[in-house]
C-alpha positions as CSV (number, residue, x, y, z in Angstrom):
1,M,11.3,3.3,88.0
2,L,11.9,5.6,84.5
3,T,15.0,5.9,83.7
4,A,16.7,8.2,81.9
5,P,16.9,8.1,78.4
6,R,20.7,7.4,76.9
7,V,22.6,9.9,75.2
8,V,23.9,9.2,72.0
9,S,27.1,10.9,71.1
10,R,27.5,11.9,67.9
11,S,30.3,9.8,67.1
12,E,27.9,7.2,67.4
13,V,25.3,9.2,64.7
14,A,28.2,9.1,62.4
15,V,28.8,5.4,62.4
16,K,25.3,4.3,62.1
17,R,25.0,6.8,59.0
18,I,28.0,5.6,57.3
19,S,26.9,2.1,57.7
20,S,23.8,3.0,56.6
21,F,25.1,4.4,53.4
22,L,27.3,1.4,52.8
23,T,24.8,-0.5,52.9
24,L,22.6,1.3,50.0
25,L,25.5,1.5,48.3
26,L,26.4,-2.1,48.4
27,L,22.5,-2.8,47.5
28,G,22.8,-0.3,44.6
29,A,25.7,-2.4,43.5
30,T,24.6,-5.6,43.5
31,T,21.3,-4.7,41.6
32,I,23.1,-3.2,38.9
33,F,25.6,-6.1,38.5
34,A,23.0,-8.6,38.4
35,S,21.1,-6.5,36.0
36,Q,24.2,-6.2,33.6
37,R,24.9,-10.0,34.0
38,S,21.2,-10.8,33.1
39,T,21.6,-9.0,29.6
40,P,21.2,-11.1,26.4
41,A,24.6,-9.6,25.5
42,A,26.8,-10.9,28.6
43,V,24.7,-14.3,28.7
44,A,25.7,-14.8,24.8
45,A,29.3,-13.6,25.9
46,A,29.6,-16.2,28.6
47,D,27.7,-19.1,26.2
48,P,27.7,-18.8,22.4
49,T,25.3,-21.3,22.3
50,Y,22.3,-18.4,23.6
51,Y,22.4,-17.2,20.2
52,V,21.7,-20.6,18.6
53,F,19.2,-21.0,20.6
54,R,17.5,-18.0,20.2
55,F,17.8,-18.2,16.7
56,Q,15.7,-21.7,16.7
57,E,13.1,-20.5,19.1
58,L,12.6,-17.3,16.8
59,Q,12.1,-19.4,13.9
60,S,9.9,-22.3,15.4
61,L,7.6,-19.4,16.8
62,G,7.3,-18.1,13.2
63,D,9.0,-14.7,14.2
64,V,11.5,-14.4,10.5
65,D,12.4,-10.9,11.2
66,G,13.5,-11.5,14.8
67,A,15.4,-14.9,13.4
68,L,17.3,-12.8,10.7
69,A,17.8,-9.7,13.1
70,M,20.5,-13.0,14.9
71,L,22.4,-13.1,11.6
72,T,24.9,-10.7,10.5
73,D,23.7,-8.6,6.9
74,D,26.2,-10.9,5.2
75,A,25.3,-14.0,6.7
76,V,25.7,-17.4,5.1
77,V,23.2,-20.3,5.7
78,S,24.0,-23.8,3.1
79,G,23.2,-27.2,3.1
80,R,19.6,-27.0,4.5
81,G,15.9,-26.6,2.5
82,L,15.8,-23.9,0.1
83,C,19.8,-22.9,0.7
84,T,20.6,-26.5,-0.2
85,N,23.1,-24.3,-2.4
86,P,24.6,-21.2,-0.2
87,C,22.1,-18.1,0.4
88,T,24.4,-15.4,1.2
89,G,22.7,-12.4,2.8
90,K,19.3,-11.9,4.6
91,A,16.8,-11.5,1.7
92,A,18.3,-14.4,0.0
93,I,17.8,-16.6,3.5
94,R,14.5,-15.0,4.3
95,P,12.4,-17.8,2.7
96,E,14.4,-20.6,4.2
97,I,13.2,-19.2,7.6
98,V,9.8,-19.2,6.4
99,R,9.7,-22.8,5.2
100,A,11.4,-24.0,8.4
101,I,9.1,-22.2,11.1
102,G,7.9,-24.7,13.4
103,P,9.6,-27.2,15.6
104,R,11.5,-29.6,13.4
105,S,14.5,-31.3,15.3
106,T,15.8,-32.3,18.5
107,V,19.2,-31.6,20.2
108,I,21.4,-34.8,20.8
109,S,25.1,-33.3,21.4
110,I,26.7,-29.6,21.5
111,G,30.4,-28.4,20.8
112,V,31.7,-25.5,21.7
113,S,34.8,-23.5,20.5
114,P,35.7,-20.1,20.0
115,G,33.7,-18.3,17.4
116,K,31.7,-21.6,16.5
117,V,29.2,-23.6,18.2
118,E,28.8,-27.5,16.7
119,M,25.1,-29.5,17.0
120,R,23.8,-32.6,16.5
121,H,20.4,-33.0,15.8
122,E,18.1,-35.5,15.3
123,I,15.2,-34.4,12.8
124,R,11.5,-36.0,12.2
125,N,9.4,-34.8,9.4
126,A,7.1,-35.9,6.8
127,T,9.6,-37.0,4.4
128,T,11.6,-39.3,6.9
129,R,8.3,-41.1,7.7
130,E,7.8,-41.4,4.0
131,A,11.1,-43.0,3.7
132,G,10.1,-45.7,6.5
133,V,13.0,-44.3,9.2
134,D,12.5,-43.3,12.6
135,R,14.7,-39.8,12.4
136,I,17.7,-38.8,10.5
137,I,20.9,-37.1,12.0
138,S,22.4,-33.9,11.2
139,N,24.8,-32.1,11.9
140,V,24.9,-28.3,11.8
141,T,27.9,-25.8,12.5
142,Y,27.3,-21.7,13.9
143,E,29.7,-19.4,13.7
144,F,29.6,-15.8,15.1
145,K,30.5,-12.4,14.0
146,D,30.0,-8.8,16.0
147,E,27.6,-10.6,18.6
148,K,25.1,-12.3,15.4
149,I,25.3,-15.7,13.8
150,S,27.5,-15.5,10.3
151,S,27.2,-18.8,9.3
152,I,25.0,-21.9,9.7
153,R,26.3,-24.8,7.6
154,A,24.3,-27.7,7.8
155,L,24.8,-31.3,6.6
156,L,23.4,-35.1,6.8
157,D,25.6,-37.7,8.4
158,R,25.9,-40.8,6.1
159,T,27.9,-42.7,8.5
160,D,24.3,-43.3,10.6
161,P,22.3,-46.5,9.2
162,Q,18.8,-44.7,9.8
163,T,20.5,-41.7,7.3
164,V,21.8,-43.7,5.0
165,T,18.3,-45.4,4.5
166,Y,16.7,-42.1,4.6
167,L,19.3,-40.8,1.6
168,A,18.5,-44.1,-1.1
169,S,14.9,-43.4,-0.4
170,A,12.5,-42.4,-2.9
171,A,11.2,-39.6,-0.7
172,F,14.5,-37.7,-0.7
173,L,15.7,-38.2,-3.7
174,A,11.9,-36.6,-5.2
175,L,12.5,-34.0,-2.7
176,Q,16.0,-33.6,-4.4
177,G,14.7,-33.4,-7.8
178,Q,16.5,-36.6,-8.8
179,P,15.4,-39.6,-10.7
180,I,14.4,-42.2,-8.4
181,T,15.8,-45.0,-11.0
182,T,16.7,-45.5,-14.7
183,P,15.6,-48.1,-16.5
184,T,17.7,-50.7,-18.0
185,L,17.7,-54.1,-20.1
186,G,18.6,-55.8,-16.9
187,G,16.7,-53.9,-14.4
188,A,16.6,-50.4,-12.5
189,A,20.0,-48.8,-11.6
190,P,21.1,-48.7,-8.3
191,I,20.3,-45.4,-6.1
192,T,23.1,-43.1,-5.3
193,P,22.9,-40.4,-2.2
194,P,23.9,-37.1,-3.5
195,S,27.6,-36.6,-2.3
196,T,28.9,-32.8,-0.9
197,G,32.4,-33.3,-1.1
198,D,32.7,-34.0,2.6
199,A,33.1,-37.6,3.4
200,G,30.1,-38.8,5.2
201,L,28.0,-36.0,4.6
202,V,25.2,-34.6,2.6
203,A,23.0,-31.5,2.8
204,I,19.8,-31.4,4.5
205,P,16.6,-31.2,2.6
C-alpha cells in the first residue's frame, strides 16, 4: 500500500539550509585556521627553535643562499671557523656557511628564552679524531630580530674533559695557526689553550 509523500514545510527547508550553510562556514573557518597555524611564521612565533633548525638544515644541505636568508642583513657570527673573530653582514658570513656545509654536530640540550635560543652540541669531525677524542662540546647562542637570526655565538666548553684534551692537542693548535711547542733548554714549554675571556670557553674551529 503506497503512502502519500510527506510535505516538507517552508520552515523545515529554511532550517536545513541554515544548517548546511553553518556547516560549510565552520569547515571553511577550520581550513583557514589550520593553514595559518601551519605557516613557518606561525610555527616560528610559537617556537623560535624553528629558525635555528631551519638554518642548520639549509646549511647542511649546501643551500648557502637559503641559510643566509634566515639571517638579518647585519647579522653577526662569531666563535666558529672562518668567523672565529666576528663576521658582520651576509657577505662576510657567506664563506663560513660554505665551509660548514654538511652534518657536523648533534644537539644534546636546548634552552629557550625571549629572543634567544641556547644549544649545547656534540661535535665530531676530522680534527677531533686527529686529536684523539670521541667528541667535543660547544655552546651556541642564537639571537633573533624581525623573525630572523641576528646573532650566532659559538664557544667550546673548557669544563668538559674531552674538550680540554682537544684544546691542548697539536691538531687544534695547528688549526689555530699557533706553535705547538716552544723549544727550550729544558724541553718543550707547556701548551696553553687560547682563551676568549669567557671562563671555561673558547672559540670553535
